[in-house]
PDB file of N, CA, C and O in Angstrom:
ATOM      1  N   UNK A   1       1.823 -17.938  -4.353  1.00  0.00           N
ATOM      2  CA  UNK A   1       0.595 -17.310  -3.905  1.00  0.00           C
ATOM      3  C   UNK A   1      -0.628 -18.102  -4.360  1.00  0.00           C
ATOM      4  O   UNK A   1      -1.741 -17.832  -3.909  1.00  0.00           O
ATOM      5  N   UNK A   2      -0.436 -19.063  -5.237  1.00  0.00           N
ATOM      6  CA  UNK A   2      -1.572 -19.865  -5.679  1.00  0.00           C
ATOM      7  C   UNK A   2      -2.131 -20.735  -4.559  1.00  0.00           C
ATOM      8  O   UNK A   2      -3.270 -21.196  -4.641  1.00  0.00           O
ATOM      9  N   UNK A   3      -1.342 -20.962  -3.521  1.00  0.00           N
ATOM     10  CA  UNK A   3      -1.787 -21.805  -2.415  1.00  0.00           C
ATOM     11  C   UNK A   3      -2.567 -21.023  -1.369  1.00  0.00           C
ATOM     12  O   UNK A   3      -3.231 -21.617  -0.519  1.00  0.00           O
ATOM     13  N   UNK A   4      -2.495 -19.713  -1.423  1.00  0.00           N
ATOM     14  CA  UNK A   4      -3.202 -18.860  -0.468  1.00  0.00           C
ATOM     15  C   UNK A   4      -4.285 -18.116  -1.240  1.00  0.00           C
ATOM     16  O   UNK A   4      -3.989 -17.286  -2.098  1.00  0.00           O
ATOM     17  N   UNK A   5      -5.536 -18.418  -0.929  1.00  0.00           N
ATOM     18  CA  UNK A   5      -6.639 -17.786  -1.637  1.00  0.00           C
ATOM     19  C   UNK A   5      -7.111 -16.509  -0.961  1.00  0.00           C
ATOM     20  O   UNK A   5      -6.660 -16.159   0.130  1.00  0.00           O
ATOM     21  N   UNK A   6      -8.015 -15.828  -1.623  1.00  0.00           N
ATOM     22  CA  UNK A   6      -8.524 -14.568  -1.095  1.00  0.00           C
ATOM     23  C   UNK A   6      -9.267 -14.755   0.223  1.00  0.00           C
ATOM     24  O   UNK A   6      -9.280 -13.849   1.056  1.00  0.00           O
ATOM     25  N   UNK A   7      -9.883 -15.911   0.423  1.00  0.00           N
ATOM     26  CA  UNK A   7     -10.605 -16.150   1.677  1.00  0.00           C
ATOM     27  C   UNK A   7      -9.652 -16.127   2.875  1.00  0.00           C
ATOM     28  O   UNK A   7     -10.054 -15.744   3.974  1.00  0.00           O
ATOM     29  N   UNK A   8      -8.409 -16.529   2.677  1.00  0.00           N
ATOM     30  CA  UNK A   8      -7.402 -16.498   3.744  1.00  0.00           C
ATOM     31  C   UNK A   8      -7.229 -15.075   4.271  1.00  0.00           C
ATOM     32  O   UNK A   8      -7.108 -14.872   5.479  1.00  0.00           O
ATOM     33  N   UNK A   9      -7.216 -14.100   3.382  1.00  0.00           N
ATOM     34  CA  UNK A   9      -7.031 -12.709   3.787  1.00  0.00           C
ATOM     35  C   UNK A   9      -8.327 -12.089   4.303  1.00  0.00           C
ATOM     36  O   UNK A   9      -8.288 -11.224   5.178  1.00  0.00           O
ATOM     37  N   UNK A  10      -9.462 -12.514   3.779  1.00  0.00           N
ATOM     38  CA  UNK A  10     -10.741 -11.992   4.278  1.00  0.00           C
ATOM     39  C   UNK A  10     -10.977 -12.398   5.728  1.00  0.00           C
ATOM     40  O   UNK A  10     -11.635 -11.675   6.475  1.00  0.00           O
ATOM     41  N   UNK A  11     -10.446 -13.546   6.128  1.00  0.00           N
ATOM     42  CA  UNK A  11     -10.586 -13.996   7.513  1.00  0.00           C
ATOM     43  C   UNK A  11      -9.862 -13.063   8.478  1.00  0.00           C
ATOM     44  O   UNK A  11     -10.312 -12.876   9.608  1.00  0.00           O
ATOM     45  N   UNK A  12      -8.750 -12.479   8.048  1.00  0.00           N
ATOM     46  CA  UNK A  12      -7.959 -11.595   8.908  1.00  0.00           C
ATOM     47  C   UNK A  12      -7.170 -10.636   8.018  1.00  0.00           C
ATOM     48  O   UNK A  12      -6.132 -11.012   7.475  1.00  0.00           O
ATOM     49  N   UNK A  13      -7.651  -9.405   7.865  1.00  0.00           N
ATOM     50  CA  UNK A  13      -6.987  -8.442   6.986  1.00  0.00           C
ATOM     51  C   UNK A  13      -5.593  -8.065   7.477  1.00  0.00           C
ATOM     52  O   UNK A  13      -4.791  -7.529   6.712  1.00  0.00           O
ATOM     53  N   UNK A  14      -5.302  -8.338   8.729  1.00  0.00           N
ATOM     54  CA  UNK A  14      -3.963  -8.099   9.254  1.00  0.00           C
ATOM     55  C   UNK A  14      -2.900  -8.915   8.531  1.00  0.00           C
ATOM     56  O   UNK A  14      -1.717  -8.575   8.562  1.00  0.00           O
ATOM     57  N   UNK A  15      -3.319  -9.973   7.894  1.00  0.00           N
ATOM     58  CA  UNK A  15      -2.387 -10.823   7.139  1.00  0.00           C
ATOM     59  C   UNK A  15      -1.820 -10.099   5.919  1.00  0.00           C
ATOM     60  O   UNK A  15      -0.825 -10.540   5.345  1.00  0.00           O
ATOM     61  N   UNK A  16      -2.441  -9.002   5.523  1.00  0.00           N
ATOM     62  CA  UNK A  16      -1.938  -8.218   4.397  1.00  0.00           C
ATOM     63  C   UNK A  16      -0.737  -7.365   4.784  1.00  0.00           C
ATOM     64  O   UNK A  16       0.032  -6.947   3.917  1.00  0.00           O
ATOM     65  N   UNK A  17      -0.570  -7.104   6.071  1.00  0.00           N
ATOM     66  CA  UNK A  17       0.369  -6.074   6.509  1.00  0.00           C
ATOM     67  C   UNK A  17       1.660  -6.601   7.121  1.00  0.00           C
ATOM     68  O   UNK A  17       2.229  -5.949   7.996  1.00  0.00           O
ATOM     69  N   UNK A  18       2.122  -7.728   6.699  1.00  0.00           N
ATOM     70  CA  UNK A  18       3.374  -8.282   7.237  1.00  0.00           C
ATOM     71  C   UNK A  18       4.537  -7.335   6.948  1.00  0.00           C
ATOM     72  O   UNK A  18       5.296  -6.987   7.852  1.00  0.00           O
ATOM     73  N   UNK A  19       4.673  -6.924   5.703  1.00  0.00           N
ATOM     74  CA  UNK A  19       5.674  -5.931   5.309  1.00  0.00           C
ATOM     75  C   UNK A  19       5.267  -5.386   3.937  1.00  0.00           C
ATOM     76  O   UNK A  19       4.362  -5.918   3.295  1.00  0.00           O
ATOM     77  N   UNK A  20       5.934  -4.331   3.499  1.00  0.00           N
ATOM     78  CA  UNK A  20       5.565  -3.686   2.239  1.00  0.00           C
ATOM     79  C   UNK A  20       5.696  -4.646   1.050  1.00  0.00           C
ATOM     80  O   UNK A  20       4.822  -4.682   0.184  1.00  0.00           O
ATOM     81  N   UNK A  21       6.761  -5.405   1.009  1.00  0.00           N
ATOM     82  CA  UNK A  21       6.968  -6.351  -0.105  1.00  0.00           C
ATOM     83  C   UNK A  21       5.888  -7.436  -0.098  1.00  0.00           C
ATOM     84  O   UNK A  21       5.350  -7.782  -1.150  1.00  0.00           O
ATOM     85  N   UNK A  22       5.573  -7.969   1.071  1.00  0.00           N
ATOM     86  CA  UNK A  22       4.530  -8.987   1.205  1.00  0.00           C
ATOM     87  C   UNK A  22       3.186  -8.426   0.765  1.00  0.00           C
ATOM     88  O   UNK A  22       2.408  -9.130   0.122  1.00  0.00           O
ATOM     89  N   UNK A  23       2.897  -7.164   1.101  1.00  0.00           N
ATOM     90  CA  UNK A  23       1.620  -6.557   0.761  1.00  0.00           C
ATOM     91  C   UNK A  23       1.364  -6.617  -0.742  1.00  0.00           C
ATOM     92  O   UNK A  23       0.235  -6.876  -1.158  1.00  0.00           O
ATOM     93  N   UNK A  24       2.379  -6.386  -1.557  1.00  0.00           N
ATOM     94  CA  UNK A  24       2.204  -6.455  -3.007  1.00  0.00           C
ATOM     95  C   UNK A  24       1.729  -7.822  -3.473  1.00  0.00           C
ATOM     96  O   UNK A  24       0.830  -7.917  -4.308  1.00  0.00           O
ATOM     97  N   UNK A  25       2.323  -8.869  -2.944  1.00  0.00           N
ATOM     98  CA  UNK A  25       1.909 -10.232  -3.293  1.00  0.00           C
ATOM     99  C   UNK A  25       0.547 -10.570  -2.687  1.00  0.00           C
ATOM    100  O   UNK A  25      -0.316 -11.147  -3.349  1.00  0.00           O
ATOM    101  N   UNK A  26       0.373 -10.203  -1.431  1.00  0.00           N
ATOM    102  CA  UNK A  26      -0.860 -10.533  -0.712  1.00  0.00           C
ATOM    103  C   UNK A  26      -2.067  -9.822  -1.313  1.00  0.00           C
ATOM    104  O   UNK A  26      -3.146 -10.405  -1.415  1.00  0.00           O
ATOM    105  N   UNK A  27      -1.888  -8.573  -1.707  1.00  0.00           N
ATOM    106  CA  UNK A  27      -2.992  -7.813  -2.302  1.00  0.00           C
ATOM    107  C   UNK A  27      -3.489  -8.500  -3.571  1.00  0.00           C
ATOM    108  O   UNK A  27      -4.696  -8.571  -3.807  1.00  0.00           O
ATOM    109  N   UNK A  28      -2.573  -9.002  -4.383  1.00  0.00           N
ATOM    110  CA  UNK A  28      -2.957  -9.708  -5.606  1.00  0.00           C
ATOM    111  C   UNK A  28      -3.820 -10.918  -5.281  1.00  0.00           C
ATOM    112  O   UNK A  28      -4.843 -11.144  -5.928  1.00  0.00           O
ATOM    113  N   UNK A  29      -3.419 -11.692  -4.291  1.00  0.00           N
ATOM    114  CA  UNK A  29      -4.189 -12.875  -3.891  1.00  0.00           C
ATOM    115  C   UNK A  29      -5.516 -12.482  -3.261  1.00  0.00           C
ATOM    116  O   UNK A  29      -6.535 -13.132  -3.498  1.00  0.00           O
ATOM    117  N   UNK A  30      -5.509 -11.432  -2.468  1.00  0.00           N
ATOM    118  CA  UNK A  30      -6.712 -11.006  -1.749  1.00  0.00           C
ATOM    119  C   UNK A  30      -7.819 -10.562  -2.703  1.00  0.00           C
ATOM    120  O   UNK A  30      -8.987 -10.884  -2.489  1.00  0.00           O
ATOM    121  N   UNK A  31      -7.460  -9.831  -3.746  1.00  0.00           N
ATOM    122  CA  UNK A  31      -8.457  -9.282  -4.661  1.00  0.00           C
ATOM    123  C   UNK A  31      -8.673 -10.126  -5.913  1.00  0.00           C
ATOM    124  O   UNK A  31      -9.307  -9.671  -6.865  1.00  0.00           O
ATOM    125  N   UNK A  32      -8.157 -11.336  -5.920  1.00  0.00           N
ATOM    126  CA  UNK A  32      -8.343 -12.228  -7.063  1.00  0.00           C
ATOM    127  C   UNK A  32      -9.802 -12.666  -7.181  1.00  0.00           C
ATOM    128  O   UNK A  32     -10.343 -12.776  -8.281  1.00  0.00           O
ATOM    129  N   UNK A  33     -10.418 -12.909  -6.048  1.00  0.00           N
ATOM    130  CA  UNK A  33     -11.797 -13.400  -5.973  1.00  0.00           C
ATOM    131  C   UNK A  33     -12.555 -12.485  -5.014  1.00  0.00           C
ATOM    132  O   UNK A  33     -12.411 -12.609  -3.798  1.00  0.00           O
ATOM    133  N   UNK A  34     -13.351 -11.580  -5.545  1.00  0.00           N
ATOM    134  CA  UNK A  34     -14.026 -10.567  -4.737  1.00  0.00           C
ATOM    135  C   UNK A  34     -15.505 -10.898  -4.602  1.00  0.00           C
ATOM    136  O   UNK A  34     -16.185 -11.172  -5.591  1.00  0.00           O
ATOM    137  N   UNK A  35     -15.991 -10.871  -3.378  1.00  0.00           N
ATOM    138  CA  UNK A  35     -17.403 -11.138  -3.102  1.00  0.00           C
ATOM    139  C   UNK A  35     -18.023  -9.890  -2.492  1.00  0.00           C
ATOM    140  O   UNK A  35     -17.553  -9.393  -1.468  1.00  0.00           O
ATOM    141  N   UNK A  36     -19.073  -9.387  -3.118  1.00  0.00           N
ATOM    142  CA  UNK A  36     -19.735  -8.184  -2.629  1.00  0.00           C
ATOM    143  C   UNK A  36     -21.221  -8.439  -2.446  1.00  0.00           C
ATOM    144  O   UNK A  36     -21.884  -8.979  -3.330  1.00  0.00           O
ATOM    145  N   UNK A  37     -21.730  -8.048  -1.299  1.00  0.00           N
ATOM    146  CA  UNK A  37     -23.175  -8.080  -1.083  1.00  0.00           C
ATOM    147  C   UNK A  37     -23.736  -6.740  -1.563  1.00  0.00           C
ATOM    148  O   UNK A  37     -22.978  -5.827  -1.890  1.00  0.00           O
ATOM    149  N   UNK A  38     -25.037  -6.629  -1.602  1.00  0.00           N
ATOM    150  CA  UNK A  38     -25.653  -5.375  -2.024  1.00  0.00           C
ATOM    151  C   UNK A  38     -25.232  -4.244  -1.081  1.00  0.00           C
ATOM    152  O   UNK A  38     -24.923  -3.139  -1.528  1.00  0.00           O
ATOM    153  N   UNK A  39     -25.222  -4.522   0.207  1.00  0.00           N
ATOM    154  CA  UNK A  39     -24.841  -3.515   1.203  1.00  0.00           C
ATOM    155  C   UNK A  39     -23.377  -3.098   1.035  1.00  0.00           C
ATOM    156  O   UNK A  39     -23.060  -1.909   1.087  1.00  0.00           O
ATOM    157  N   UNK A  40     -22.489  -4.072   0.834  1.00  0.00           N
ATOM    158  CA  UNK A  40     -21.068  -3.778   0.658  1.00  0.00           C
ATOM    159  C   UNK A  40     -20.835  -2.975  -0.611  1.00  0.00           C
ATOM    160  O   UNK A  40     -20.032  -2.042  -0.613  1.00  0.00           O
ATOM    161  N   UNK A  41     -21.524  -3.323  -1.683  1.00  0.00           N
ATOM    162  CA  UNK A  41     -21.390  -2.598  -2.946  1.00  0.00           C
ATOM    163  C   UNK A  41     -21.860  -1.155  -2.790  1.00  0.00           C
ATOM    164  O   UNK A  41     -21.215  -0.241  -3.301  1.00  0.00           O
ATOM    165  N   UNK A  42     -22.972  -0.937  -2.093  1.00  0.00           N
ATOM    166  CA  UNK A  42     -23.469   0.421  -1.857  1.00  0.00           C
ATOM    167  C   UNK A  42     -22.462   1.235  -1.048  1.00  0.00           C
ATOM    168  O   UNK A  42     -22.217   2.403  -1.351  1.00  0.00           O
ATOM    169  N   UNK A  43     -21.879   0.618  -0.021  1.00  0.00           N
ATOM    170  CA  UNK A  43     -20.883   1.324   0.797  1.00  0.00           C
ATOM    171  C   UNK A  43     -19.641   1.651  -0.018  1.00  0.00           C
ATOM    172  O   UNK A  43     -19.067   2.730   0.125  1.00  0.00           O
ATOM    173  N   UNK A  44     -19.226   0.727  -0.867  1.00  0.00           N
ATOM    174  CA  UNK A  44     -18.057   0.958  -1.712  1.00  0.00           C
ATOM    175  C   UNK A  44     -18.296   2.128  -2.659  1.00  0.00           C
ATOM    176  O   UNK A  44     -17.449   3.011  -2.791  1.00  0.00           O
ATOM    177  N   UNK A  45     -19.443   2.129  -3.312  1.00  0.00           N
ATOM    178  CA  UNK A  45     -19.733   3.168  -4.298  1.00  0.00           C
ATOM    179  C   UNK A  45     -19.986   4.535  -3.673  1.00  0.00           C
ATOM    180  O   UNK A  45     -19.792   5.557  -4.331  1.00  0.00           O
ATOM    181  N   UNK A  46     -20.413   4.569  -2.419  1.00  0.00           N
ATOM    182  CA  UNK A  46     -20.657   5.856  -1.755  1.00  0.00           C
ATOM    183  C   UNK A  46     -19.427   6.357  -0.994  1.00  0.00           C
ATOM    184  O   UNK A  46     -19.450   7.442  -0.412  1.00  0.00           O
ATOM    185  N   UNK A  47     -18.373   5.576  -1.004  1.00  0.00           N
ATOM    186  CA  UNK A  47     -17.142   5.944  -0.306  1.00  0.00           C
ATOM    187  C   UNK A  47     -16.431   7.097  -1.012  1.00  0.00           C
ATOM    188  O   UNK A  47     -16.477   7.219  -2.236  1.00  0.00           O
ATOM    189  N   UNK A  48     -15.775   7.936  -0.216  1.00  0.00           N
ATOM    190  CA  UNK A  48     -14.976   9.020  -0.801  1.00  0.00           C
ATOM    191  C   UNK A  48     -13.775   8.463  -1.555  1.00  0.00           C
ATOM    192  O   UNK A  48     -13.252   9.110  -2.462  1.00  0.00           O
ATOM    193  N   UNK A  49     -13.346   7.281  -1.185  1.00  0.00           N
ATOM    194  CA  UNK A  49     -12.153   6.670  -1.776  1.00  0.00           C
ATOM    195  C   UNK A  49     -12.495   5.572  -2.775  1.00  0.00           C
ATOM    196  O   UNK A  49     -11.737   4.614  -2.927  1.00  0.00           O
ATOM    197  N   UNK A  50     -13.632   5.703  -3.458  1.00  0.00           N
ATOM    198  CA  UNK A  50     -14.075   4.640  -4.362  1.00  0.00           C
ATOM    199  C   UNK A  50     -13.045   4.365  -5.461  1.00  0.00           C
ATOM    200  O   UNK A  50     -12.780   3.205  -5.777  1.00  0.00           O
ATOM    201  N   UNK A  51     -12.468   5.401  -6.040  1.00  0.00           N
ATOM    202  CA  UNK A  51     -11.479   5.186  -7.108  1.00  0.00           C
ATOM    203  C   UNK A  51     -10.251   4.453  -6.574  1.00  0.00           C
ATOM    204  O   UNK A  51      -9.749   3.526  -7.211  1.00  0.00           O
ATOM    205  N   UNK A  52      -9.777   4.866  -5.419  1.00  0.00           N
ATOM    206  CA  UNK A  52      -8.611   4.228  -4.809  1.00  0.00           C
ATOM    207  C   UNK A  52      -8.909   2.761  -4.494  1.00  0.00           C
ATOM    208  O   UNK A  52      -8.071   1.888  -4.717  1.00  0.00           O
ATOM    209  N   UNK A  53     -10.099   2.502  -3.978  1.00  0.00           N
ATOM    210  CA  UNK A  53     -10.484   1.130  -3.638  1.00  0.00           C
ATOM    211  C   UNK A  53     -10.556   0.251  -4.878  1.00  0.00           C
ATOM    212  O   UNK A  53     -10.091  -0.889  -4.858  1.00  0.00           O
ATOM    213  N   UNK A  54     -11.129   0.766  -5.946  1.00  0.00           N
ATOM    214  CA  UNK A  54     -11.253  -0.015  -7.176  1.00  0.00           C
ATOM    215  C   UNK A  54      -9.899  -0.242  -7.843  1.00  0.00           C
ATOM    216  O   UNK A  54      -9.683  -1.280  -8.469  1.00  0.00           O
ATOM    217  N   UNK A  55      -8.997   0.712  -7.716  1.00  0.00           N
ATOM    218  CA  UNK A  55      -7.661   0.544  -8.290  1.00  0.00           C
ATOM    219  C   UNK A  55      -6.897  -0.594  -7.618  1.00  0.00           C
ATOM    220  O   UNK A  55      -6.083  -1.256  -8.262  1.00  0.00           O
ATOM    221  N   UNK A  56      -7.151  -0.827  -6.332  1.00  0.00           N
ATOM    222  CA  UNK A  56      -6.490  -1.929  -5.630  1.00  0.00           C
ATOM    223  C   UNK A  56      -6.840  -3.277  -6.256  1.00  0.00           C
ATOM    224  O   UNK A  56      -6.006  -4.181  -6.306  1.00  0.00           O
ATOM    225  N   UNK A  57      -8.072  -3.405  -6.729  1.00  0.00           N
ATOM    226  CA  UNK A  57      -8.540  -4.681  -7.271  1.00  0.00           C
ATOM    227  C   UNK A  57      -8.384  -4.783  -8.789  1.00  0.00           C
ATOM    228  O   UNK A  57      -8.436  -5.881  -9.343  1.00  0.00           O
ATOM    229  N   UNK A  58      -8.197  -3.679  -9.443  1.00  0.00           N
ATOM    230  CA  UNK A  58      -8.228  -3.623 -10.910  1.00  0.00           C
ATOM    231  C   UNK A  58      -7.341  -4.663 -11.599  1.00  0.00           C
ATOM    232  O   UNK A  58      -7.811  -5.365 -12.495  1.00  0.00           O
ATOM    233  N   UNK A  59      -6.110  -4.773 -11.215  1.00  0.00           N
ATOM    234  CA  UNK A  59      -5.173  -5.659 -11.909  1.00  0.00           C
ATOM    235  C   UNK A  59      -5.216  -7.103 -11.420  1.00  0.00           C
ATOM    236  O   UNK A  59      -4.661  -7.991 -12.068  1.00  0.00           O
ATOM    237  N   UNK A  60      -5.866  -7.346 -10.288  1.00  0.00           N
ATOM    238  CA  UNK A  60      -5.865  -8.681  -9.688  1.00  0.00           C
ATOM    239  C   UNK A  60      -7.152  -9.452  -9.906  1.00  0.00           C
ATOM    240  O   UNK A  60      -7.146 -10.683  -9.910  1.00  0.00           O
ATOM    241  N   UNK A  61      -8.238  -8.753 -10.084  1.00  0.00           N
ATOM    242  CA  UNK A  61      -9.566  -9.362 -10.085  1.00  0.00           C
ATOM    243  C   UNK A  61      -9.747 -10.372 -11.216  1.00  0.00           C
ATOM    244  O   UNK A  61      -9.531 -10.061 -12.387  1.00  0.00           O
ATOM    245  N   UNK A  62     -10.147 -11.579 -10.844  1.00  0.00           N
ATOM    246  CA  UNK A  62     -10.481 -12.622 -11.812  1.00  0.00           C
ATOM    247  C   UNK A  62     -11.937 -13.033 -11.684  1.00  0.00           C
ATOM    248  O   UNK A  62     -12.591 -13.337 -12.682  1.00  0.00           O
ATOM    249  N   UNK A  63     -12.452 -13.043 -10.448  1.00  0.00           N
ATOM    250  CA  UNK A  63     -13.829 -13.466 -10.192  1.00  0.00           C
ATOM    251  C   UNK A  63     -14.526 -12.418  -9.339  1.00  0.00           C
ATOM    252  O   UNK A  63     -14.013 -12.026  -8.291  1.00  0.00           O
ATOM    253  N   UNK A  64     -15.686 -11.967  -9.781  1.00  0.00           N
ATOM    254  CA  UNK A  64     -16.504 -11.029  -9.015  1.00  0.00           C
ATOM    255  C   UNK A  64     -17.850 -11.684  -8.758  1.00  0.00           C
ATOM    256  O   UNK A  64     -18.583 -12.010  -9.692  1.00  0.00           O
ATOM    257  N   UNK A  65     -18.165 -11.872  -7.489  1.00  0.00           N
ATOM    258  CA  UNK A  65     -19.415 -12.509  -7.079  1.00  0.00           C
ATOM    259  C   UNK A  65     -20.287 -11.450  -6.417  1.00  0.00           C
ATOM    260  O   UNK A  65     -19.955 -10.962  -5.337  1.00  0.00           O
ATOM    261  N   UNK A  66     -21.405 -11.090  -7.058  1.00  0.00           N
ATOM    262  CA  UNK A  66     -22.329 -10.091  -6.520  1.00  0.00           C
ATOM    263  C   UNK A  66     -23.566 -10.777  -5.971  1.00  0.00           C
ATOM    264  O   UNK A  66     -24.211 -11.560  -6.668  1.00  0.00           O
ATOM    265  N   UNK A  67     -23.893 -10.482  -4.730  1.00  0.00           N
ATOM    266  CA  UNK A  67     -25.103 -11.011  -4.113  1.00  0.00           C
ATOM    267  C   UNK A  67     -26.119  -9.876  -4.035  1.00  0.00           C
ATOM    268  O   UNK A  67     -26.150  -9.136  -3.052  1.00  0.00           O
ATOM    269  N   UNK A  68     -26.939  -9.740  -5.055  1.00  0.00           N
ATOM    270  CA  UNK A  68     -27.930  -8.667  -5.114  1.00  0.00           C
ATOM    271  C   UNK A  68     -29.302  -9.241  -4.816  1.00  0.00           C
ATOM    272  O   UNK A  68     -29.902  -9.909  -5.658  1.00  0.00           O
ATOM    273  N   UNK A  69     -29.793  -8.981  -3.621  1.00  0.00           N
ATOM    274  CA  UNK A  69     -31.092  -9.520  -3.205  1.00  0.00           C
ATOM    275  C   UNK A  69     -32.080  -8.411  -3.005  1.00  0.00           C
ATOM    276  O   UNK A  69     -33.232  -8.666  -2.653  1.00  0.00           O
TER     277      UNK A  69
END
């Protein structure tokens, strides 16, 4: 999975859904490097599923890039 970066999955989220086993590996790669704009961060925090969304990234996140303008 070191050869497939998070940008690969951001280009097409359908790449996460090949199968259940693949999703576990793909999710780790997808959330390794997270980029959030101010608008995206606001939408995430106002979401009803904010805890669920953050749990997806919790164990994988290595780099968080915030664009706060």
